[in-house]
C-alpha positions in Angstrom: 85.4 145.8 54.7 85.5 148.9 56.8 87.2 148.7 60.3 85.2 149.7 63.4 87.0 153.0 63.5 86.1 153.7 59.9 82.4 152.8 60.6 82.5 155.3 63.5 84.0 158.0 61.2 81.3 157.4 58.5 78.6 157.7 61.2 80.1 160.9 62.5 80.7 162.6 59.2 77.6 161.4 57.2 75.4 164.3 58.3 78.1 166.8 57.1 78.5 165.0 53.8 74.7 164.8 53.4 74.4 168.6 54.1 76.9 169.4 51.3 76.0 166.5 48.9 74.4 168.7 46.3 77.5 170.9 46.1 79.7 167.7 46.0 77.8 166.2 43.1 77.6 169.5 41.2 81.4 169.6 41.4 81.8 165.9 40.6 80.5 165.9 37.1 82.7 168.7 35.7 85.7 167.0 37.3 84.8 163.7 35.7 84.2 165.2 32.2 87.4 167.2 32.4 89.6 164.3 33.5 87.9 161.5 31.5 86.1 163.0 28.5 85.6 159.5 27.1 82.7 158.9 29.6 80.8 162.1 28.8 78.7 160.5 26.0 77.2 158.2 28.6 75.5 161.1 30.3 72.5 163.1 28.9 73.8 166.6 29.1 70.3 168.0 29.3 70.0 166.3 32.7 73.3 167.9 33.7 72.0 171.3 32.7 68.8 171.0 34.7 70.5 169.4 37.7 68.5 166.2 37.5 71.6 163.9 37.2 73.5 165.5 40.2 70.4 165.3 42.3 69.9 161.6 41.4 73.5 160.8 42.2 73.3 162.6 45.6 70.1 160.7 46.4 71.7 157.4 45.5 74.8 158.0 47.6 72.8 159.1 50.6 70.4 156.1 50.3 73.3 153.7 50.1 75.0 155.2 53.2 71.7 154.9 55.1 70.9 151.4 53.9 74.2 149.7 53.4 73.9 147.3 56.4 70.6 146.0 55.1 71.8 144.0 52.1 68.4 143.0 50.9 67.0 146.5 51.0 70.0 148.1 49.4 69.9 145.6 46.5 66.2 146.4 46.0 67.0 150.2 46.1 69.8 149.8 43.6 67.8 147.9 41.0 66.9 150.9 39.0 70.5 152.1 38.9 71.7 148.7 37.8 69.1 148.6 35.0 70.2 151.9 33.7 73.8 151.0 33.9 73.3 147.8 32.0 71.4 149.7 29.3 74.4 152.0 29.0 77.1 149.2 28.9 78.7 150.5 32.1 81.7 148.4 32.9 83.9 147.7 36.0 86.7 149.9 34.6 84.4 152.9 34.8 84.1 152.8 38.6 87.7 153.8 39.5 87.3 156.9 37.4 84.1 157.8 39.2 85.6 157.1 42.6 88.6 159.3 42.0 86.5 162.3 40.9 83.9 161.8 43.7 86.6 161.8 46.3 88.2 164.8 44.7 84.9 166.7 44.8 84.4 165.8 48.4 87.9 167.2 49.2 87.3 170.4 47.3 83.9 171.1 48.9 84.8 170.1 52.5 88.4 171.2 52.4 90.6 170.6 55.5 87.7 168.9 57.3 88.5 165.8 55.2 91.4 164.3 57.1 93.3 161.3 55.6 91.4 159.0 58.0 88.0 160.4 56.9 89.0 160.2 53.2 90.1 156.6 53.6 86.8 155.7 55.3 84.7 157.3 52.5 86.9 155.6 49.9 86.0 152.4 51.6 82.3 153.1 51.4 82.6 153.9 47.7 84.6 150.8 47.0 81.9 148.8 48.8 79.2 150.4 46.7 81.1 150.0 43.5 81.8 146.3 44.2 78.1 145.7 44.8 77.1 147.4 41.6 79.6 145.5 39.6 78.4 142.3 41.0 74.7 143.1 40.4 75.4 144.4 36.9 77.5 141.3 36.0 74.6 139.1 37.0 72.2 141.2 34.9 74.5 141.0 31.9 74.8 137.3 32.2 71.1 136.8 32.7 70.1 138.8 29.6 72.9 137.2 27.4 71.6 133.7 28.3 68.1 134.4 27.0 67.1 133.2 23.5 68.1 136.2 21.3 70.0 137.9 24.1 73.4 139.6 23.7 76.0 141.6 25.6 77.2 145.1 24.8 76.0 147.1 21.8 74.2 145.2 19.0 73.6 146.6 15.6 70.0 147.1 14.5 68.6 148.4 11.2 65.5 150.6 10.9 63.0 148.3 9.1 60.0 150.7 9.1 58.9 154.0 10.5 55.4 155.4 11.2 54.4 159.0 12.1 52.2 158.6 15.1 51.5 162.3 15.7 52.8 165.7 14.7 55.9 165.1 16.9 56.1 161.4 17.6 57.5 158.8 15.2 57.8 155.0 15.7 60.9 153.1 14.5 60.8 149.3 14.0 64.3 147.9 14.6 65.5 144.6 13.4 69.0 143.1 14.1 71.5 143.4 11.3 72.8 139.9 12.0 69.3 138.4 11.2 69.1 136.6 14.5 66.3 136.6 17.0 65.9 139.2 19.7 65.2 138.5 23.4 61.8 139.3 24.9 61.3 142.3 27.1 58.8 143.0 29.8 56.0 145.4 28.6 56.7 148.7 30.2 60.5 148.5 29.8 62.8 150.8 27.9 65.9 150.0 25.9 69.4 151.6 25.6 70.1 153.2 22.2 73.5 154.2 21.0 73.7 156.7 18.1 76.6 158.2 16.3 76.1 161.9 15.7 78.8 164.1 14.1 81.2 161.2 14.7 80.5 161.1 18.4 78.6 158.3 20.4 75.4 159.5 22.0 73.4 157.2 24.4 69.7 157.5 25.2 66.9 155.4 26.6 63.6 155.0 24.8 60.5 153.1 25.9 59.6 150.0 24.0 56.2 150.7 22.6 55.0 147.3 21.5 54.8 143.7 22.8 57.8 141.4 22.3 57.7 139.4 19.1 61.2 137.7 19.0 62.1 139.5 15.8 62.2 143.3 16.3 61.7 146.1 18.8 59.7 149.3 18.4 60.5 152.6 19.9 58.4 155.7 19.5 60.3 159.0 19.9 59.1 162.5 20.4 61.1 165.1 18.5 62.2 167.6 21.1 63.3 171.0 19.6 66.5 171.0 21.7 66.9 167.2 21.8 70.1 166.2 20.1 69.3 162.5 19.8 65.5 162.9 19.0 66.2 165.5 16.3 68.8 163.2 14.7 66.4 160.2 14.7 63.6 162.3 13.1 65.6 164.4 10.8 68.6 162.3 9.7 67.5 158.6 10.0 65.2 156.5 8.0 64.6 153.0 6.8 67.9 151.1 6.2 69.9 153.2 8.6 71.6 151.5 11.6 72.1 152.1 15.3 73.1 150.1 18.3 70.9 148.7 21.0 71.7 147.7 24.6 69.7 145.4 26.9 66.2 146.4 27.9 65.7 147.6 31.5 63.1 149.2 33.7 61.0 148.4 36.7 57.6 149.8 35.7 56.1 146.5 34.7 52.9 144.7 35.5 52.7 142.6 38.6 50.8 139.3 38.3 47.2 139.4 39.2 43.7 139.8 37.9 42.8 143.2 39.4 41.5 146.0 37.2 44.2 148.5 36.1 44.3 152.2 35.4 47.0 153.4 33.0 47.4 157.2 32.9 49.8 159.1 30.7 50.4 162.5 29.0 52.0 163.0 25.6 54.7 160.6 24.7 54.4 159.1 28.2 52.0 156.5 26.8 54.7 154.6 24.9 55.4 152.0 27.6 51.7 151.8 28.6 50.5 150.6 25.2 52.2 147.2 25.5 51.2 147.0 29.2 47.5 147.5 28.2 47.8 144.8 25.6 49.4 142.5 28.2 46.7 143.2 30.8 43.9 142.6 28.3 45.5 139.3 27.2 45.5 138.3 30.8 41.7 139.0 31.0 42.0 142.1 33.2 39.9 145.2 32.9 41.7 148.3 31.9 41.0 152.0 32.0 43.3 153.9 29.6 43.5 157.6 30.4 45.6 159.7 28.0 46.1 163.5 27.8 47.4 165.3 24.7 47.9 168.9 23.7 45.3 168.5 20.8 44.2 166.1 18.1 47.2 166.8 16.0 49.5 165.8 18.9 47.5 162.8 20.0 49.6 159.7 19.1 48.4 156.1 18.7 44.7 157.1 18.4 43.9 154.3 15.8 45.9 151.7 17.8 44.0 152.4 21.0 40.7 152.6 19.2 41.3 149.2 17.7 42.0 147.8 21.1 38.8 149.3 22.4 36.9 147.7 19.5 38.4 144.4 20.2 37.8 144.5 24.0 34.6 146.6 24.4 33.7 145.1 27.8 37.2 145.2 29.4 38.8 148.4 28.0 37.6 151.9 28.8 39.4 154.8 27.2 39.4 158.4 28.4 41.0 161.1 26.2 41.6 164.6 27.3 42.8 167.3 24.9 44.2 170.6 26.3 42.9 172.6 23.4 40.8 172.1 20.3 37.3 172.6 19.0 35.9 169.8 21.2 36.8 168.7 24.7 37.3 165.1 23.5 37.1 164.9 19.6 38.4 161.4 19.3 37.1 159.3 22.2 36.9 155.7 21.1 33.8 153.7 21.6 33.3 152.4 25.1 35.0 155.3 26.9 33.5 157.1 29.8 34.0 160.6 31.3 37.0 161.0 33.6 34.8 162.0 36.5 33.3 158.5 36.5 36.5 156.6 36.6 36.3 153.7 39.1 39.8 154.4 40.5 39.5 153.2 44.1 41.3 150.0 44.8 42.9 149.4 41.4 46.6 149.5 40.6 47.6 152.8 38.9 50.5 153.5 36.7 51.4 157.1 35.7 53.8 158.2 33.0 55.0 161.7 31.9 55.0 164.7 32.0 56.0 165.5 35.6 53.3 168.1 36.2 50.6 165.7 34.8 51.8 162.9 37.0 51.9 165.1 40.1 48.4 166.4 39.5 46.9 162.9 38.9 48.8 161.4 41.8 47.5 164.1 44.2 43.9 163.7 42.9 44.1 159.9 43.4 45.4 160.4 46.9 42.4 162.6 47.7 40.2 159.9 46.4 41.7 157.5 48.9 43.9 155.4 46.6 46.8 154.2 48.8 50.4 155.1 47.9 51.4 151.5 47.4 48.9 151.2 44.5 50.1 154.3 42.7 53.2 153.7 40.6 55.0 156.1 38.3 58.1 156.5 36.1 60.1 159.5 35.1 62.1 160.1 32.0 65.7 160.5 32.9 67.1 160.4 36.5 64.7 159.0 39.1 63.4 161.4 41.8 60.4 161.6 44.1 57.2 162.5 42.3 56.6 165.7 44.3 60.0 167.0 43.2 58.3 167.9 39.9 
């Protein structure tokens, strides 16, 4: 617990740290990878290159400093971080490494302005944050492990089946090697995947694209030209190959209720929305399913969504938009309606990928009068405000 003097130092120096936080986090990651290369596989290097991970870290540190005296609010704010950490198997022994390099980065960026007293105060804040994260993550680990079919740490799964959903998206059905059951997940969540590529561990998160069934999970992965993990899955892995999974996580899940729902996605962003649509329809809710794709060749899950529309003609409305092609909407399932007639006002809205698509749809909905608290979205990779796109 910080002393009164340390609290005063934090309050006095927080604006200076906030002003230089981007520079601090940009320096932090090279230090961490240089001193402790064993943790580098836990981080997607694409998010390092585009600055997404440093910005996310800066935002999390700043949010904690601002909210740390409101324990309920800070726990709520850290929920997304905790979920991602659990799906990466982050452990208590990782935190001292991070703390050491973060303090070193602060010292390098701020120089002589960081007196021993100021350094000790900020170390205290970090230890406070680390302790809270360790506590919350331990609870999440125990909670998942206690579920029927739950586990802790990496668990080996075998690819039981694959299905090409579009020109660039392939589904992988994963069953546990040990033959045991698998814990249920919430529709909309993602799962941690641990691959071994060229002898090195590589961690990624992929959305779970089907409802829980107690026996297997399904992920649907877009092959990215520069994506190390996605290219490996598409090009080097098939039925019978194994990988490791970590616990499911993610906060973009359906709240209870009977209100109509609009699910809007672009490209591979529909993967978590498919099971959410099935869940909502099973609950008797009305659903508008809006999806944008590059063209018919890149439009994944067309048959799956069409079958849902056939099964629920009165409650499911689908809207398909192709960026290019001979027809504006060559594969609209029965029961769909033009986008301009969407009854959007007042319904919960969930947006998913890509950032430009989400930003455009979010702004349009705001202009239609849909309040912000009813517009929900999720990014791939590090979380950030929607308008940052």
